[in-house]
ROVO-555805 format. One record per residue (C-alpha): x, y, z; residue number from 0. Coordinates in nm, 4 decimals. Example, Ala and Ser with C-alpha at 12.3 -4.5 7.8 and 13.67 -1.06 7.14 Angstrom:
residues 2
     east    north       up  nr
   1.2300  -0.4500   0.7800   0
   1.3670  -0.1060   0.7140   1
***
This chain:
residues 127
     east    north       up  nr
  -1.9047   0.2618   0.5626   0
  -1.5355   0.2431   0.4775   1
  -1.6101   0.1204   0.1242   2
  -1.8520   0.4082   0.0707   3
  -1.5781   0.6552   0.1639   4
  -1.2999   0.4731  -0.0198   5
  -1.4613   0.4415  -0.3630   6
  -1.4926   0.8166  -0.4349   7
  -1.1351   0.8692  -0.3144   8
  -0.9755   0.6116  -0.5472   9
  -0.9077   0.8571  -0.8293  10
  -0.7380   1.1257  -0.6113  11
  -0.5528   0.8507  -0.4248  12
  -0.4295   0.6996  -0.7519  13
  -0.3241   1.0422  -0.8722  14
  -0.1158   1.1340  -0.5683  15
  -0.0112   0.8022  -0.4103  16
   0.3290   0.7990  -0.5798  17
   0.4228   1.1361  -0.4277  18
   0.5972   0.9623  -0.1359  19
   0.8297   0.7550  -0.3578  20
   0.8955   1.0679  -0.5664  21
   0.9983   1.2440  -0.2476  22
   1.2218   0.9539  -0.1406  23
   1.3710   0.8273  -0.4665  24
   1.4321   1.1522  -0.6523  25
   1.5007   1.3781  -0.3552  26
   1.2330   1.6254  -0.4571  27
   1.0679   1.8677  -0.2206  28
   0.7137   1.8070  -0.1002  29
   0.5418   2.0267  -0.3582  30
   0.7660   1.9150  -0.6446  31
   0.6990   1.5496  -0.5600  32
   0.3228   1.6122  -0.5554  33
   0.3463   1.7880  -0.8922  34
   0.5525   1.5058  -1.0435  35
   0.3157   1.2426  -0.9030  36
   0.0181   1.4218  -1.0564  37
   0.1975   1.4620  -1.3908  38
   0.3105   1.1019  -1.4322  39
  -0.0081   0.9489  -1.2884  40
  -0.2413   1.1492  -1.5077  41
  -0.4101   0.9272  -1.7688  42
  -0.2727   0.6187  -1.5909  43
  -0.4916   0.6140  -1.2825  44
  -0.6489   0.2752  -1.3616  45
  -0.3062   0.1136  -1.3501  46
  -0.2460   0.2585  -1.0036  47
  -0.5985   0.1696  -0.8845  48
  -0.5267  -0.1907  -0.9881  49
  -0.1992  -0.1855  -0.7948  50
  -0.3799  -0.0428  -0.4901  51
  -0.6455  -0.3161  -0.5064  52
  -0.3881  -0.5926  -0.5550  53
  -0.1777  -0.4653  -0.2657  54
  -0.4819  -0.4334  -0.0406  55
  -0.5861  -0.7896  -0.1275  56
  -0.2420  -0.9335  -0.0549  57
  -0.2137  -0.7519   0.2783  58
  -0.5703  -0.8520   0.3727  59
  -0.5030  -1.2182   0.2937  60
  -0.1781  -1.2032   0.4894  61
  -0.3600  -1.0486   0.7851  62
  -0.6360  -1.3108   0.7579  63
  -0.3830  -1.5940   0.7650  64
  -0.2186  -1.4360   1.0694  65
  -0.5554  -1.4067   1.2444  66
  -0.6356  -1.7700   1.1621  67
  -0.3025  -1.8883   1.3009  68
  -0.3486  -1.6760   1.6130  69
  -0.6986  -1.8176   1.6597  70
  -0.5694  -2.1717   1.6279  71
  -0.2904  -2.0972   1.8737  72
  -0.5406  -1.9327   2.1094  73
  -0.7727  -2.2334   2.0962  74
  -0.4888  -2.4590   2.2062  75
  -0.4997  -2.2819   2.5401  76
  -0.8350  -2.3688   2.7002  77
  -0.8482  -2.0683   2.9307  78
  -0.7788  -1.7614   2.7215  79
  -0.7104  -1.4749   2.9550  80
  -0.6438  -1.1083   2.8949  81
  -0.2665  -1.1571   2.8822  82
  -0.2912  -1.4149   2.6036  83
  -0.5266  -1.1959   2.4007  84
  -0.2991  -0.8941   2.4405  85
   0.0017  -1.1034   2.3392  86
  -0.1741  -1.2365   2.0274  87
  -0.2876  -0.8863   1.9280  88
   0.0645  -0.7499   1.9720  89
   0.2124  -1.0331   1.7672  90
  -0.0424  -0.9749   1.4879  91
   0.0435  -0.6060   1.4790  92
   0.4130  -0.6880   1.4748  93
   0.3809  -0.9439   1.1953  94
   0.1632  -0.7216   0.9768  95
   0.3919  -0.4262   1.0429  96
   0.7045  -0.6271   0.9715  97
   0.5790  -0.7728   0.6435  98
   0.2834  -0.5640   0.5284  99
   0.4335  -0.2160   0.5444 100
   0.7566  -0.3003   0.3576 101
   0.5508  -0.4792   0.0918 102
   0.3246  -0.1774   0.0418 103
   0.6236   0.0565   0.0224 104
   0.7989  -0.1701  -0.2278 105
   0.4877  -0.1758  -0.4479 106
   0.4707   0.2045  -0.4318 107
   0.8349   0.2439  -0.5332 108
   0.7955  -0.0025  -0.8221 109
   0.4771   0.1716  -0.9380 110
   0.6499   0.5091  -0.9251 111
   0.9504   0.3903  -1.1223 112
   0.7210   0.2264  -1.3799 113
   0.5182   0.5446  -1.4199 114
   0.8349   0.7524  -1.4441 115
   0.9728   0.5243  -1.7173 116
   0.6452   0.5322  -1.9126 117
   0.6346   0.9114  -1.8831 118
   0.9917   0.9398  -2.0106 119
   0.9104   0.7083  -2.3040 120
   0.6007   0.9113  -2.3856 121
   0.7909   1.2398  -2.3750 122
   1.0717   1.0911  -2.5847 123
   0.8270   0.9591  -2.8441 124
   0.6620   1.3008  -2.8799 125
   0.9866   1.4913  -2.9238 126
***
């Protein structure tokens, strides 16, 4: 069901996903950052969709490795009780949050700066 909802939203997501780095890096207001994100992402949405897919794959693999390690650690303890399961779930959330979120934000900032540079080159070439 998630894939069915995600596929139609890839183009709007690719168009506006760099609004957050525009807000952070350039100190723009919310509406100005949305406008800049739409302007620099227009005609380059496939590049951003590729970055979204690559980032999702890396985070999914990282989460899968964490789940595998937690499963192996859980199988070492013969009697898995509720406390152990809660501890493993908390550690997985902590690990993914500590590594996954900064990675996604770094990819967004790099994608924004790349799009901004390409937009500046395109505007300079036209003038």
